[in-house]
C-alpha positions in Angstrom: 0.0 0.0 0.0 1.4 3.3 -1.1 1.5 6.0 1.6 2.9 9.5 1.7 3.3 11.2 5.0 4.1 14.8 5.4 5.6 16.4 8.5 7.3 19.6 9.6 4.4 22.0 9.5 3.7 24.4 12.3 3.6 28.0 13.3 6.3 30.3 12.1 6.7 34.1 12.1 6.9 36.0 8.8 10.4 36.0 7.5 11.2 32.7 9.1 11.9 29.3 7.7 10.5 25.8 7.9 11.4 22.5 6.3 8.6 20.1 5.3 9.3 16.4 4.7 7.3 13.8 2.8 8.2 10.2 3.6 7.1 7.6 1.1 6.2 4.0 2.0 5.3 1.2 -0.4 6.6 3.2 -3.4 9.6 2.7 -5.7 10.5 6.2 -4.7 13.5 6.7 -7.0 11.2 6.0 -10.0 8.7 8.8 -9.1 8.6 12.5 -9.6 7.5 14.3 -6.4 5.3 17.3 -6.1 4.2 19.8 -3.5 0.9 21.5 -3.5 -0.9 23.8 -1.0 -4.4 24.8 -0.2 -5.1 28.0 1.7 -8.4 28.5 3.6 -11.2 29.1 1.2 -9.0 28.7 -1.8 -8.4 25.9 -4.3 -5.4 23.7 -4.1 -2.4 25.0 -6.1 0.9 23.8 -7.4 4.0 24.8 -5.4 7.0 22.8 -6.6 8.1 19.7 -8.5 11.2 17.5 -8.8 12.0 14.8 -11.2 13.1 11.4 -10.0 16.8 12.2 -10.7 16.6 15.7 -9.1 17.9 17.2 -12.3 14.6 18.9 -13.2 12.8 21.1 -10.7 10.1 23.7 -11.1 8.3 26.2 -8.9 5.2 28.4 -8.9 5.9 32.1 -9.3 5.1 32.6 -5.6 7.6 29.9 -4.6 10.5 30.9 -6.8 13.4 32.3 -4.9 12.0 31.5 -1.5 11.2 27.7 -1.5 13.5 24.8 -2.4 12.4 21.3 -3.3 14.8 18.4 -2.9 14.8 14.7 -2.4 16.9 11.9 -0.8 16.2 8.7 -2.7 18.2 6.7 -0.1 15.7 7.9 2.5 12.6 7.7 0.3 11.9 11.3 1.3 11.2 14.6 -0.4 11.6 18.0 1.2 10.3 21.5 0.8 12.4 24.2 2.4 10.4 27.3 3.0 12.4 30.5 3.6 11.3 34.1 3.9 7.8 33.0 4.5 4.9 35.4 4.3 1.4 35.3 5.9 0.0 34.4 2.5 2.0 31.1 2.6 -0.4 29.9 5.3 -1.9 26.7 4.0 -2.1 23.0 4.2 0.8 21.6 2.2 0.4 18.3 0.4 3.0 16.1 -1.3 2.1 13.9 -4.2 3.9 11.3 -6.4 3.7 10.4 -10.1 5.8 8.2 -12.3 5.7 11.0 -14.8 7.4 14.3 -14.5 5.3 17.4 -15.4 6.9 20.7 -14.5 3.9 22.5 -13.1 0.8 20.2 -13.1 -2.7 21.3 -12.1 -4.1 19.7 -9.0 -6.3 17.6 -11.2 -3.3 15.8 -12.8 -3.5 12.1 -12.1 -1.1 11.6 -9.3 -0.4 8.1 -8.1 -0.7 9.1 -4.4 -1.3 12.1 -2.2 -0.4 12.7 1.4 -2.9 14.0 4.0 -1.1 17.3 4.4 0.7 19.3 7.0 -0.5 22.7 8.1 1.8 25.7 7.9 0.7 28.9 9.6 2.7 32.1 9.2 2.0 34.9 11.6 2.6 38.5 10.8 
């Protein structure tokens, strides 16, 4: 059974940093592209970042570029999202997802193999 488990969310002050993790179980992790999405209160889920299986290709939403960094450790079956210089508008539930196909900036409707349940990030002003 495939399972993605996010962790690392919490309360952080504006301008601070946070690192999110996504641990994969039951998945040939190194064969999958990994994605991060987020959903703010009252808003639709949106793409944040993506990384191909070999880490050579990454992509970010305009709001994430220059502040967030996606990475992965295939030996640990874990993907990461480093959030730096966070803003109150970054407050959201952050979800990771996996797909055998790499699409730079997929819509939330793209057919992912699996989704995590999310981790809440709250940025105070």
